[in-house]
C-alpha positions as CSV (number, residue, x, y, z in Angstrom):
1,K,-18.1,61.6,54.3
2,A,-17.6,58.3,52.2
3,P,-16.3,59.5,48.7
4,M,-17.1,55.6,47.2
5,P,-19.4,52.7,47.9
6,G,-16.7,49.9,49.2
7,N,-15.9,48.0,52.9
8,I,-14.1,49.7,55.9
9,L,-10.8,47.8,56.0
10,D,-9.3,50.0,59.0
11,V,-10.7,52.9,61.1
12,K,-7.0,54.2,61.9
13,V,-8.3,57.1,64.3
14,K,-10.4,57.2,67.7
15,A,-12.8,60.0,69.2
16,G,-11.0,63.0,70.7
17,A,-8.2,62.2,68.6
18,S,-6.1,64.9,66.9
19,V,-5.2,65.2,63.5
20,K,-3.6,67.1,60.7
21,A,-4.3,68.1,57.4
22,G,-3.6,65.2,55.3
23,D,-3.7,62.1,58.2
24,V,-5.0,59.0,57.2
25,L,-8.8,58.5,58.8
26,V,-9.9,55.5,57.2
27,I,-8.9,52.5,55.0
28,L,-11.7,51.7,52.3
29,E,-11.7,49.1,50.4
30,A,-13.4,50.0,46.6
31,M,-13.3,47.9,43.8
32,K,-10.7,45.8,45.1
33,M,-8.6,48.9,45.8
34,E,-7.2,50.2,49.0
35,N,-8.3,53.9,49.6
36,E,-6.7,56.5,52.2
37,I,-9.8,58.6,53.2
38,R,-7.3,61.8,54.5
39,T,-8.5,64.3,56.6
40,P,-8.7,68.0,54.9
41,I,-8.3,70.1,57.9
42,D,-5.9,70.1,61.3
43,G,-8.7,69.5,64.5
44,V,-9.8,67.1,66.4
45,V,-11.7,63.7,66.0
46,K,-15.5,64.3,67.6
47,E,-17.7,61.5,66.5
48,V,-16.7,57.9,64.4
49,Y,-19.7,56.4,63.2
50,V,-17.7,53.1,61.3
51,N,-16.2,50.4,62.4
52,E,-14.0,47.7,60.6
53,T,-16.2,45.7,57.9
54,D,-19.1,48.2,57.7
55,K,-20.2,49.2,54.3
56,V,-20.5,52.5,53.2
57,S,-22.7,53.6,50.4
58,V,-21.7,57.0,48.6
59,G,-22.2,60.2,51.0
60,D,-22.8,58.1,54.2
61,K,-21.1,60.0,57.5
62,M,-18.0,57.8,58.7
63,L,-16.1,61.1,61.0
64,V,-16.8,63.9,62.0
65,V,-13.1,66.5,62.3
66,E,-13.6,69.7,63.9
């Protein structure tokens, strides 16, 4: 989920991608700063709900990693 409101600058993964804890999933611009949103777990990206240029609010679903 989005930890803060902002604009999606880049989505680094696609559904089906294997990720390791700490991998960057999304670049989120908030207050003129680029924030790397990282996965806290090893897993597989099941779904991606955001695209480049999307706007998100706090708590919006961005990705599912299982």
